[in-house]
N, C-alpha and C positions, 0 to 999 in steps of 0.2 A: 504493499499499500504506500502511495506517495506520502500521505499524511504521517504514517508510522515512521518512515525513515527520517523525514524532516524533523519530527519531534525527537526522535532518538539522537540524531546528530546535534540538535539544539540542546538537548538535555546534557549531552556529554560536554559540550563547550561551556554551558552554564555551570555545570558541576565543577569543571576545572577552574573557572573563574572564582566560584565560591570558595573553593579550597584555598586559593591564594588569598582571598579576602579575609579568611579566618586567621591567617598567619602573617601576611605581609602588610603592605602599607597603603594608605590612601595618599595623599599628596606627596610630592617630592618635597617635603616640608621646608626646605630652606627658603627664606624670604627673598624673592627676586624682584627687582625693580620693574622688569617687563615680564609679561606672562607667556607661558607656552603650554599648550595642551597636548594631549595624546593624539590621535588623529586617524583618519581614514584615508581620506585623501587630504585631510587637514589634520593638524596634530596638536596634542598638548605636549608640553615639554616638562621642563624640570620642576617648575614650581608647583605643579599639581598633577595628580594622576588621572588616568583615563576615567571619565565620568561614569561609564556604565559598569566598570569593573574596578572598584577601589582596591588599592594594595596598601593597607595601613602600614605606616612606618613608625608610628609613635614618635614622630620627629616634630618638635615645636618649631614655629617660625624663628628665623635667626634673630628677629627683633627681641624675642624673649629668651634666646639661648646665646651664650657667649660664643664668639667666633672660635675660640680655642676648643670648643666642644666638638667642632666638626671632625677633626682628625680622629679623636677617640671613638666617635660614633661610627666612623667608617671602619676603624680598626676592629671594633667589636664584631664586625660582620665578616672578618677575614678567616672564615672557616668554611665548611661545606655549604652552609646556607649563603655565605657571601659569594661563593663561586657560582651558585645557581642565580643569585641576584645579578651578578655580573653578566651572565649570558642572557638574562631576560631584559636587561637594561633598566632595572629599577634601583631605587636608592639603597644604600648599604652594601654596594658591590665590593667584592675583594679586588685586590690589585693584580694586574697582569701586564706583561709585555708582549703577549701573543697578539700579533697584528690582526689575525683572523677573528679572535675573540673581541678585540677592540672594535673592529668593523661591525660585528654583530651587535655589540652593545649600543653602538650609535643608532641602529635601526629600532631599538626598543621592542623586541619581540612580544613583550607582554601587552603592548597596545595593538597588536594585530587581531586579538580575539574578537572585538566587536565587529571588525570587518568581515571575518569569517562567518559570523552570525548573520550579518546583513546579506551576504551572498546566499546563504541558506534560505533566508526569507524571500529573496527575489526569485530563487528557483521554485519555492513553494507557490508564490504568487503567480507564476507563469501558467500553472496547471499542466505543464508538459514534462515535469520531471518524472522519469520512469524508474521504478524499483522492481527487483525480482521478488515474486511472491510464490513459493512452491504450493501454497494452498489456494491459489486463485482458481476460479471456475474455468472449466475448459472453454477455450475461445477468447478469454480475457487476459490470459497470462502474458507477461512481458518476458521476452527472451533474455537470457543471461547476457548476451552480447550487447543488447540495447541498454540494459541496466548498467553494465560496466562502462559503456560509452558515456552515459549521462554522469556517472560517478566521476569519471576522468575529467569531463568538462567542468564539473563543479570544483574539483580539486585544483585544476589549473586557474580557474577564476579566483579561488582563494589565494593562490600563489601571487597572482597579479595584485589583488587588493591588499594583501598582507606584506610579505617580504619586499616586493618591489615598490609599490606606490606609498604604502605607509612607511616603509624603510626610507624612501626618498624624502618624505616630508619630515620625518624625525631627524634625519641627518642634516637637512637644510635648516631646520629649526635650531639645532645645536650650533651650527655654523654662525647663524646670525645672533645667537645669544652668547657667543664665545667671550665677549668682554664682560658681560654680567657674570658668567660662570667663573671667570678668573677671580672674581671677588667672593662669590657665594659658594661655589663648588669647584675650587681650583684643582681638585683631583680628577675631574672629568676628563675624558680622552683628549679633547681639543685644547683646553687651557693648560693641561698638564704637559703638553708636548709629546704625548705618546703616539700621536698620529699627526703627520705633517699637513700643511695646507694643501699641497698637491695631492696627497692621498685622499683627503676629504673631498676635494673637488672631483677627483676621479671616481670616488664612490657615488657622489651625487649624479654624475653623468651616466655611470653604469646603471644605477637603479632606475633613473628616469628613462634613459634610452632603452634599456632592457624591458621596462614595464610597457612602454609604448609599442615596442616590437611584439611583445607577447599579446597585447590588446588587439593588434591588427591580426595576429595569428588566430585569436579566438573568433574574430569576425569572419575570417575565412572558414574556420571550422564550422561556425554556425550558418554559413551560407548567406551572410548579409550582403545585400546590394549596396547599402550605405554602411560604412564602418562605424556602427553605433558605439561599440565598446571602446574603440580608439578615440572617438570624439569625447565620450564621457571621461576617459582617462586624461586627455589633454585638458579638459575643463577642470577636472579635479586637481590636476597638478598645478594649474594656474592659480586656483583658489588657495592651494597649499603655499605657493610662493608668496602671494600678497598677504596671506595670513601671518607669515613669519618675517618677511623682508620689508625694509623701508622702500619707498616713503609711505605706503599705505598701512602696512603692519596692522591688519585687522584686529589682532588679539589685544591691541591697546584700547579698543573701544568695546564697552560692555555688551551692547546690543549686537553689533555686527560680528564681533569675535565669537560670542557665545552661540549665535545662530549659525554662523559658518561651521563652527565645531559640531553642533547638534545635527545639522543637515548632512554633514560629511559622514557621521556615524550611522545615520539612519537611511538617508536617501541614496547616496552614491553607490554603496555596495549592493543595495536592493536593486537599483537600476541595472547594475552590471549583471547580477544573477538573473533578473527577469529578461533582459535583452539576450542573454545567452540561450535561454530555453524557450523564449516566446517573443512576444511583441511588447515593447515599451510604449504605452500610450499616454496621452495627456492626462487622462483621469488618474492614472497611477502616479504620475509625476506630481500632480496637485495633492493627492492623498499623502504621499510621503513627505512633501514639503510642509504640509500642515502638521503631520506627525512630528516633524523636526522641532516644533515648538516645545514638545516634551523634552527633546534633547537639549534645547536652550535652557530649560529649567534645571536639568541635570548639571549642565556646565556652570550655572550660577552657584550651585551648591559648593563648588570648589573655590568660589571667590571669597567666601566669608572669612576663612582663616587669614587671608591676605589683606584684609580691609585696612589695617593700620599702615602697612607698608605701601599699599596702593595710594592711600590718601597722601602720604608723604611724597610719593613720586609723581603725584598729579595724574594718576591713571584713573579713568572713569569706569571702573567696574560698577555693576548695578548696586552693590551694597554701599559703595562710596557715593554714587550719584543720588540714591534715594534714601540712604540710611539702612541699617541692618533690619530694623523692624518692618519697614515697608518692603524691602527687597526679599525678605524671607517669604512673604505672602505672594509677591510676584512669582517667586520660584515655584511654590507649591501649586499656585493657580495654573501656571503654564503647563505643569506636569499633569495635573488631575483633569482640568477642563479639556485639554487636548484629547486625552484618552476617552473621557466620557463623551466628547463630541464625536469621535470616531465610532464609538459603540452605538451612538444614536444613528449615525449614518448607516452602519451595517444593518441595524434593525429596519431602517427605512427602505433599504434595497432588497429586503427579503431574506436576511441572514440572522434571524433572531437568536439562534443557538450560539453563534459566534459572538453576537452582541452581548449575550448574557455572560459568556465566559470572560470576555474582555472586561466587562463591568466588575465581575467577581475578582479579577486580578488587580483592579484598581483599589479595592477595599483594603487589602493588607498595606498598600503603599500609604494610604491615608492614615491608617493606624500608626505606621512608623513615623509619619510626619508629626503627628500629635504627641507621640511618645518620646521621640528623640530630637527631631529637627527643629520644630517650632519653639520648644522651650530653650534651646541653646544651639543655634546652627553652627557656632564656632567649635564647640567642644564635642558635639555629637554627630558631626558630618560622617565620620567613618562608620559608626553604628547604623546611621540612617541608610547610607548607601549599601552597606552589606546586607541589610534587612530588606530594603525596598527594590533594589535594582533587578534581582532575578524575576520579580513579578512584572516589572516593566518590559524586560526583553522577551518574556514569554507572551506578553500582550502584543508586542510587535509581530511575533511569529503567528499568533492567533489571527491577527488582521491579515497577514500574508496568506494564510491558509484559506481564509474566507474569500479573499480576492481570487485565489486559484480555483476555488470551488464554484464561485459565482460566474467566472468568465468575464467577458467584456461588459463594461458598464455603459 
């Protein structure tokens, strides 16, 4: 069954993310003058972690922690756990001079997870993802060759969205934040001098060029007359660039940066997966862009711990612009109203079961907001994200499955 495999793959990714959430860290806790987020084809960087999959570090902002504490914090991770963190690209990584490991660290593999999830959602929404089911009724069974072919297509889409394009955006973000990192995280690969300027630029070129070439190959594989996946990849790469690079540097603006981040995590990988297995239409584009307002809310969650530093640096994050009390309600409203609006839409187009499931998945998120986030968004952001985000991402998958079942709108 298509639904069964999509749910199984999604559950495995969510389980992996949750396991990390239980032991790792949410923000890259050092206080940064400029922000960077994880990414899809946009990214978050050092000062905060991926919004959908928090990796708690228990690291206080540097404004509250003496600079001298940075080195001991890192040293305490120089064991097996630190080696894993180094490979995943999260805070608390152990030291290494291995260039291959340093290159992998720059791509922050831990931030690939939401992109893989997004591709699964897009494949589910297409209604054309085939899986092998030995119990299928005669005449309805999918051949093993067809099932393996679709699985291969999905995996290659994931390689495009994760290692190549997310890796590109993470690397370019580190490059443009190198001066900030020299102050706040001097042990990171670029400011520490463990990788040269030429090597960084070569990595950026390889990941971008390789990603675009792979995207075109996927278009050929899918038989597209118009290279849809290539065009999406070019667009996403451009957004990634202006998110991190001056003069636009979208991440310095609370609304633009957070929405670019949210739409990159929700919309772009979904579009890639759906274009690979079906047709990307304007209705789905609008639906996912609307859903990205929930992603904006998740991105805002990561701004609260940085409010003092952002205010000092003149950065207009939403907690700075509106104040913490107002911003926290903007945050939860964008998350909850978006999902409830999508549920109402699903009901209106004749998908009441999926609408009910999505509504049910919103309720635990509201509970977590009132229990953890609203009382203290600064101290409880890790607990809130670890509790609420699995329900949000399963809600996205629920919506994708409804779209795939319903067909063209």
